[in-house]
C-alpha positions as CSV (number, residue, x, y, z in Angstrom):
1,X,19.8,3.3,40.6
2,X,18.2,0.3,38.6
3,X,14.9,2.2,37.4
4,X,17.2,5.2,35.8
5,X,19.2,3.0,34.0
6,X,16.1,1.4,32.6
7,X,14.3,4.3,31.5
8,X,18.2,5.8,29.8
9,X,18.1,2.6,28.0
10,X,13.9,2.9,27.2
11,X,15.1,6.4,25.7
12,X,18.1,4.9,24.1
13,X,15.8,2.6,22.1
14,X,13.2,5.0,21.6
15,X,15.6,7.5,19.8
16,X,17.0,4.8,17.7
17,X,13.5,3.9,16.5
18,X,12.8,7.7,15.9
19,X,15.9,7.6,13.5
20,X,15.1,4.3,12.0
21,X,11.8,5.3,10.9
22,X,12.8,8.8,10.0
23,X,15.2,7.4,7.1
24,X,12.3,4.9,5.8
25,X,10.0,7.5,5.8
26,X,12.6,10.0,4.0
27,X,13.2,7.4,1.6
28,X,9.6,6.6,0.6
29,X,8.5,10.3,0.5
30,X,11.3,10.8,-1.9
31,X,10.3,7.7,-4.0
32,X,6.6,9.0,-3.8
33,X,7.5,12.6,-4.6
34,X,5.6,14.2,-1.9
35,X,4.7,14.4,1.9
36,X,1.2,12.6,2.1
37,X,-1.3,13.4,4.6
38,X,-1.4,10.4,7.3
39,X,-4.9,9.5,5.8
40,X,-3.3,9.0,2.0
41,X,-0.3,7.4,3.8
42,X,-2.6,4.8,5.7
43,X,-4.5,3.9,2.2
44,X,-1.0,3.6,0.0
45,X,-0.2,0.0,-0.8
46,X,3.3,1.1,-1.4
47,X,4.1,2.2,2.0
48,X,7.4,0.7,3.6
49,X,6.6,-2.9,4.9
50,X,5.2,-3.1,8.7
51,X,5.2,0.3,9.1
52,X,1.3,1.9,9.6
53,X,0.6,5.2,11.0
54,X,-0.3,3.5,14.3
55,X,3.5,3.3,14.5
56,X,3.9,6.6,13.8
57,X,1.8,7.8,16.4
58,X,3.4,5.3,18.9
59,X,7.0,6.5,18.2
60,X,6.7,10.1,17.5
61,X,3.3,11.2,19.1
62,X,1.9,12.4,16.0
63,X,2.2,12.6,12.3
64,X,3.3,16.2,12.3
65,X,5.9,15.6,14.6
66,X,6.9,12.7,12.1
67,X,7.2,15.2,9.2
68,X,9.0,17.8,11.3
69,X,11.5,15.4,12.7
70,X,11.9,13.6,9.2
71,X,12.5,17.2,7.6
72,X,15.2,18.0,10.2
73,X,16.9,14.5,10.5
74,X,17.1,13.7,6.8
75,X,17.5,17.3,5.2
76,X,19.7,16.0,2.6
77,X,17.5,13.3,1.2
78,X,14.2,15.6,1.4
79,X,16.2,18.4,-0.9
80,X,14.9,16.8,-3.9
81,X,11.2,17.6,-3.0
82,X,12.1,20.9,-1.9
83,X,13.3,21.9,-5.7
84,X,10.7,24.3,-7.6
85,X,8.8,22.1,-10.0
86,X,7.1,23.5,-12.8
87,X,3.7,24.6,-12.2
88,X,1.1,22.2,-14.6
89,X,-1.2,25.5,-14.8
90,X,1.5,27.9,-15.6
91,X,2.3,25.9,-18.4
92,X,-1.0,25.4,-19.7
93,X,-1.3,29.2,-19.6
94,X,1.7,29.5,-21.9
95,X,0.6,27.1,-24.0
96,X,-2.9,28.6,-24.5
97,X,-1.1,32.2,-25.1
98,X,0.9,31.0,-27.9
99,X,-1.9,29.6,-29.5
100,X,-3.7,32.6,-29.1
101,X,-0.7,34.7,-30.6
102,X,-0.6,32.3,-33.5
103,X,-4.4,32.8,-34.2
104,X,-4.0,36.3,-34.2
105,X,-1.2,36.2,-36.9
106,X,-3.5,34.1,-39.5
107,X,-1.7,31.0,-38.8
108,X,-3.4,27.9,-38.5
109,X,-3.9,26.9,-34.6
């Protein structure tokens, strides 16, 4: 009976750790503007205090598990990342197309 109680307490602590870490990571992702790879996160000087990739692996098991858990648990915070951002390449193509049209009309570019 005592072993079962300890196991339940341990599961509760790990669940609480997952939730806390997911909220921290969601805030970091929103501040950064994207979800980095594990390697990018490891070298980033602006990552949350005391959060290392080793801590994420210990709590979640893997980086991808942390990503999926954070996306489901903190979906409201990460909704900002899901919004369509204007593609820089599309904007550049539009700009060059306008310049070609101006040049064809005899106006100076």
